[in-house]
N, C-alpha and C positions, 0 to 999 in steps of 0.2 A: 567562683567559690560556692560550694554547696551549703545550703542552710540546714544544718544538722539539728537545729532546735525548733520545735514548734511552740507556738504561744501557749501559755497556761492560764492567763488571766481571762476572766469573763469580761467581754467588752461592754461598754455602756449601751451601745445600740442593741445588743442581745437582750440585756435586762429590760430595756424600754419596749422593745418589740413584744416580749412575753407579757409584760404588764399591760400593754395596749390590747393584746388579744384577749387575755383573761378578763380584763375590765369590760370588754364588749360581749362576753359570754353571759349566759344566765347566772343569777346569783349563786347557784349551787357550785359554781366553779371559782368564785372569788377568793376562796382560800388559797388557790394557786398564785393569784396576784399578790396576796399578803406575804407569802413566803419569799417570793422574789424581791419584793420591796424591803423585807426585813434583812436581806443579805444572806439568805440560805446558800445561794450559788457562789461557791468560793473559787473554783477553778474549772477549766474545761479539760476534757480528755478526748483524744482522738484514737482510742483503741479500736481496732478493726471490728466491724460488725457486718452483718449481712445487708444492712441498710446503707445505700450509697450516701456519701457526704454527711455522715452523722457526726454530731458534736454532742458528747455526753457531759454531764456536770458532776463535779465533786463538791460535797456539801461542807458547810461549817458544822463541825461536830457538836458545837454548843447549841445549834438550832435544829438540827435534823430530828431529834427526838420530839421536839415540840410540834412539828408539822407532820411527822410520819403517821400514817393511818394503816397500821400493819395489816388489818383485815380487809382493806379495800382491794377490789380487783383492779388490775392495771387497765389502762386504755390508751388509745391513740387518737389524737385530734388530727384529722385529715381534711382535705378539701379547702384549706386556707390558701390564699394567694397573696403574695407580697410583691410590690413593685421593685424590680432590680434595675439599678442605674446602669449596670454594665451591659445587660442584654436589652434594656429598654422595653421590657415586658414584665407582666406579672408571672411569678414563678411559684411552684408548689412549696409550701412550708408546713412540715408535719411536726407535731410535738408528741413526745412519749411521756406518760405518767405512770408510776407504779408505787403502790403503798402510800398514795397521797402526795408523792413528791415528784417534782418536775425532773425527769431523768435526762432529757436532752431534746434536740431537734434535728431535723434533716431537711436539706434542700435536694431531694433525690435527683433532679435533672441538671443541677448546676453546682459545679465545684467552686468556682470563683464567683463571689457575690459582693454586691454593695447595695444592701437593702434600705429602702425608704420606710422607716418605722411608722410613718403617718399614712402610708398608702397600703391599706390592708383590705382585701376582698374576702369577706366571710360568708358570701352568699351560698357557697357549696360546702360549708362546714359540716363535718360528721364526727361523732364521737363513737369509736368502735371499742367496746369493752372486751378484754381478754376473758376467756372462760376455761374452765377445767371440767371436761365431761364427767369425770368421776365424782367431783363435788356436786355437780348438777344431779347426778344419779342418786346420791345418798342424802341430799339436802332435806328431803321430806322426812327422813328418819332421824335427823339430828334433834336432840333436846335443845330447848331455847338457849341454854347457857353455852352449848357448843356451837350453835348457829351463830352466836355473837362473837365467839372467841377463836374459831377455827378459820384461818385464812384459806381460801380455795386452793391456792398454790401448794399448801402443805398436805393435801389429800393425795394419797397414792395407794396402790394395792400392794399387799404383802401376802405371799402364800406360805402358810405354816401348817405342817402336818396335813397337807392336802386340802386345807380350807383357806378361803380368801378373807383377809381382814383389810379394813381401810385405815391407814394411818391418819390419826386426827391431831395428836399433840405429843411432842417430845417430852420425855421425863429425863432422868439422869442416865448417863453412861449408855446411851443407845436404847434404853427402855422407852416404851411409848404407850399411849392410850389408843386403842383401836376399836373398831366397830365391825360387826358382821352384816350380812345382807338382811338379817331379821331386825336390825336396830338394837342388838344387845351390845353392851360396852364391855371392854376387857382392858385389864392392865397386863401388858406383855413385857416380860423381863427376859434377859438373856443369861444372867448369871446370878442365881440359878435359872435355867430355862423354865418358864412357867407362863401359862395363859390363864389368867384368873378373871372370871366374870365379875364385874362390879355394877353397882346400881345405876 
């Protein structure tokens, strides 16, 4: 008989392994341990991704707002090795984080696993931050208020009337705050269509 249903519960070993990893990382990453211990991770998801053997997390909606860091760049924690009882070797264990929340983990080379949460090799640990080249390009032009409030992932180019603007912040109904290459800010509306320079 085929197993048509995949598990949806976060298993205790998954929580414990994440807690153990985050506790062993520098203090700047301990907020990740706190969110796992608080019960943020409600369910697992196996939606297909380009990452082999990826397990994503679905959050408790009552807690996600507390731990979300909307303006943080995402990052991958790689280079971790955890002992697998099935293969009797240490295997790769990668963790994804976005907007301050633990997104999921992957065991890229191993589909079936039985991990020992007490046997973790962190000697090769690397934290690789996501970047947005457009954000990096305009970052020096941003006013301090926008530097704090604009997530790098929200910046993209828009060409209007033959000129390039950088989307910074959504307003209502598709309108947005944009900036040009000179560091001038604009309120850009579509109904009525208007590009109005603002302070």
